[in-house]
N, C-alpha and C positions, 0 to 999 in steps of 0.2 A: 504494500500500500504506500510505501515511501518511495518518492522519486528524488533522485539526486540530480540537481541541475548541472548543466555543462559549464556554468560559470562559477562553480564553487570556489575556484582559486581567487576570485575577486572579493571575497567576503570582507577582508580587512582593509579594503581600499578606502581612502578618505572620501572619494566621490560617492560610493555606495552608502557610507555612514551619513553623509550630508543629506542625500535624497531620502533615506529612511527617516531622518529627523524631520524633514519637511512633511513627509507623508503622515507621520504621527501627529504633527501639529494640525494638519488638515483634518485628520480623522477625529480629533478632539471636538470639532464643531459639527461634523456631519459624517454619515456613513460613506464608505468608499464608493458604494454603488447602491442603486435602488431599482428593483424591477419596475419598468415603466408600464408593463402590461402583464395581465394574468388572465387573458381572455378565457378573460378571466380577467461490397468490396469482391536385315533379311537373312533371316538366318541362312547360313550356307549349308547346302545338302551334303549328306555323308558320301564318301567315296563309294561305299557299298550301297548301291541304289536298291538292292533287294531287301535291305534291312530298314524297317521303319525307324525313323528318328524323331524323338520328342525333344523339341528345343525349348528351353525355359528362357523367357525374356530376361535380359540382364537388367540391372538397376538403371543403367544408362537409358535403355529402351523405354523402361517404365516412366522415368521422369520426362523423357522426351515427349511421349504421347500425352502425358498429363499436362505438360506445358502447352501443348497445342489445344487442349480443351478448356483452358482457363477462361473465365468470364471476361468479356470486354471491359477494359478499364474506363471508369468514369469517376467523377468526384466522390460519389457515394462509396464505390468500391475502395478507393484509396482511404477515405475516412474510416470505414469499418476496419481496414487492415491496421490502422494506427490506434484503434481503441486499446486501452490497457486495463480497464476496470471491469470488463464484462465477465470475467471468470473469478472475480473476488467472492469469497465466501464470507458473508456478513452475519453478525449476530441476528437472532430471530427478530428482535424489535427493530433493528436497523433495516433489515430486508422488508419488514412490514411497511416502513415509511416509503421505501422505493416502490413497493407493489401498489401502495395507495395512489401514487402519482401515475403509475402505468395504467391503472384502471381509469383514472381521471382522463388521461389523454386517449385511451382506447374508446371511451364513451363519446368523444367528439373528434373523430379523425379529420374532419374538415378543418379544424383549427391547425393541426399539424400541416395539412396540405397547404393551407394559406401561408403559414409562416415559412415553410420550406420553399415555396414559390418565391417569396420575398427574398430569400437567401440566395437565389440563383446567381446574381452578379458577383457575390462575395465568397461563397462557400469554398470553392476550389482554391482561391488565393489564400484565404485564412487557414485552410487545412495545410497548405504548403508551408506557411510560416510556422505553424505549430509543429509540424513534422520535422522541419529543419532544426528545431531546437531540441528535438527528442522528447517533447512534452506529450502527455497522454492525448490521444486524438479527441477525447471527450471535451477538452478545453475549447476546441473549435466551435462547440455548441453553446458556449456561454452566452453569445448574443441571442440565442433562442430564448433563454431564461430572462436575460436582462431587458431586452428591447423588442422582442418578437422580430428580430432581424430588421428593424427599421432604423436606418442611419440617422434620421432626423428626430428620433423619439426623444421626448423631454418629460421628465416626471414632475409631479407637483412639488417635490423637494429640491428641484434644481439640477438633478442628474441629467446628462444628455449623451446622445450618440448610441452606436451599437453596443458599447461597453458600459454605458451609463456612468460616466465619471462625474462626480461632484466637482464644482468649480475649484475648491481648494486642492483637491487631489490632482486634478488636471494641471493646475498651476505648478504644484510641486514636481510633477513629472515632466514639466517643460512644454506642455501643450499651449500654444499661443491662443489667446482669447481676447478679441477686441470687437469693435463695431463692424469690421469687414470680414472677419474670419474667426471660426471657432474650431480649433484643432480637435476637440472632442467629437465633432461631427465628421471630421475627415477620417475615412475608413483606414487609410494607409497609416497615418500618424498615430491614430488612437489604438489601432491593433498592436503596433510596435510597443506603445506605452503600456498597454494592458499586459502583454506577455513579459515585458521587462519587470513590471510591478509584481506579477505573480512569482517570477523567478527570484527577485530581490527579497521579497518577504519570506519565501521558502528557505532561502539561504541564511537570511539574517536571524530568523526566529525559530524555524521549525525543522532544522536539520534536513532540509530538502523535501519535506512533506508537502506536496502540492495541494492535497485536500485541506490541510490546515490553512494554507495560504489562501485558498479559495474562500474559506470561512472568514478570514480576515479581510479579504476583498469586499465581502458583503457587510460584515459587522464592524470592521476595524480591528487592528492588531491588539489594541489594549483590551477589548472585550474578549477576544479569543485567548489571549495570554492569561487573563484572570481565570477564565473557565478551565484552561488546561492545568493551571496550578491547583485549583480546587479538586479537579478529577484525580490528579496525581497524589494529592494529600489523602485521598480516600482509597488509594491503592491501585488505581487504574493506570494503564499505560499513558493515557492522555492523547490518543489519536482522535480524529474528528468524531467518530461514532461514540466516543466516551463522554463527550462534552455536553454540558447543559448550556445552551445558547438561546438568544432571542428566537422566537418562533420562526420568523422568516429565514434565519440562518440555519435553523434545524431542518428546514425543508429544502434548502438551497441545493445541496449535493444530491439528496434523493431525487429531486426534480430533474437535475442534470443527468443523473444515471438512468432515470426512467426514459427520458427522451432518447438517450443513446441506445438503450435496450430496444426501443421500438424501431429506430433507424437501422439497428443491426439486423433486424428480421421483420421488415415491414409487412410482409405477406401474413405472418402470424397474427398481426394486429389489424389487418384489413386497412392498411394505410397505403395510399398511392403517392410515391415521391416523384417530383418533376425530374425530367432529364437534365442533368448538369454535366457539362463536359469537363474533362480532366484539366484542361488549360483555362486560365483566367480569361474572362470575356472582355477585359479592358487592357489598354496599353498606357504606359506612363510617358508623358512628354515633359521634358525639363525646359523651363522657360526662364529667361533672364530679364524680360521686360513685362510690364503690365499687359494684360489681355482680358477682355471680357468674354463671357460665354456667348454673347451675341456675335462678337467678332469671330470666335472659334467656330460657331455654327455656320457662319457665312463662308468661311474659308474651307471648311471640311465637308460642307453639304450634309451636316448632321443636325437633327432637331435640337433646339435649345433645351427642351425638356429632357432629352436623353443625356445631354451633357450635365444638366443640373442634377439629375439623379445620381450620376457618378461622382459629383463633386459637391456634396451637401454642406461641406465646411465653408464654401464661398457664400457669405451671407448677403452680399449685395450684387452677386452675379459677376464679379470680376476677380481675377487672380493678381495679387500684388506680391512680387518676389520678396518683399521685406517680411512677409508672413509665411509664404509657402511658394515653392518653386516647381511643384509637380501638378500638372493637369492630367486627369484621367479622361481618356477618350475611348469610344468603342474600338475593339481590337482590330476590326476590319478596315478602319479608315486609313487614309494616306497621311501618316504622321510627319512625313517629310515636309509637307506644306508648313506646318507649325514650326518644325525644327529649323527651317530656313527663313523664318519670318524676321525681317530686319526691323530695327528700332524705328526707321523712317516710316515703314509701312504701318507699324503699330500706332505711331503718332497720328498718321493720317486717318486711320480707321477710328481711333479714339475720338477724333474731332467730329465724326459723323454718326457714331454709334452710342447709344445710351442703353442701360439695362432695361428690360421690360418689366422686371419685378423688383420690389424693395421689401426686404424682411425687416419688420419693425424691431428695433432694439430698445432696451431700457433707456429712458430719457428722450426718446424721439418725440417730436410733435409734428403736426401736419404742416405748420408754417416752415419749419426747417427742412422737411422732406421736399416740399414744393420748391423751395429756393434751390436746394441741392440739384434737382433734376430739371430746373427751369420750366416748371409747369405751374398752373395756378391751384390754389387750395380747392376752389370750386370744382375744377376738373377732377382732382383726386377724389373728392366726395362723390361726384357723379359717376366716375368710372368704377368705383368700388362700392357704390350703394351704401355709404357710411351713414348710419342713423345717428351715431354719437362720435363725430370726428374728434372730439376732445378726449375721448377715452380709448385711444389706441392701446393694444395689448402687445407686449413683447412676443415675437414669433409670428405675429400677424403678417400676411403677405398682401402687399398693395400692388395692383397693376399700375403701370406708369403711362399707359396709352389707352385710347378708346377703341383700338382695333382688336 
């Protein structure tokens, strides 16, 4: 049940200690993450032709033919092959918690189908990142529990993104957050931060035990550490299944394990999973100058909605290299167009293109938004059918044109 991370040798580094200090400070005010939704893998004949010969297949022949009959590889096959917790023997009460969630999801297979469909753009890439670190494949399903695989998910407590980072935790992990960009919503940066976080906590506090690190991811390291000390004082080993934790955290890993159990054998649970290819469906383009989604859409002949879906961290529809240098585009597009984009062309396009959508941030008001995009307040009210223009809500999307 214990997983040793590949970065164990970095435990005593000053950088790791500093980050953990920042994370503990962030956790003192809020949990590391909060679920935003709970919708809730010829023989040669004898020289003596008259004598019958029985030829036994060699080990090589057996493996050769077995290899030819392997299932086609897709994202689900790779994910199942990376699972590490499916054969664990749990105490009866722990298994009962897992079984309860299996029954919950079995009773509403459409929910799993909906969420896994939403995971289509991201699952193969996240599985690859998890696998490269040698982490249990089940970790790739954390966004299932945290956000229902919605990169733009926000909880009422302030957690955001696939991995549902609270603001303080995201700040401590170096995720940029301002009026133009939120790294918690950026799937690439937030995934790296989440996996770093899990590994750092496992190394720093739990001798490499990823399950305990997951509990701390949900409830905070302080809460888990106290629960572990209490369990050990009563003679228990102090692993995750021994601990008395907040209800949400007690259900966190059972829920994750239940989802993995269903995905490991969907036919048994009457669940249909969408087809997801083994290769990621997006490409990364490195940019050195500002570029809007509208400009990229025009250059690549790709819809703005497709680009916005792949880049949810861009709050105002533009990429600013001071915040982030990577734009995700559909894998099949000609990325050379963007790669060769000159600063002159970018400037010319910027003078004629404006975003089509503005995402309201805390502190925004209609007057400032209208001035910023050179439109009138009345137009914004009319285009967006605003009944209470003085009561804009953070996260609200405003169209910036009447078309």
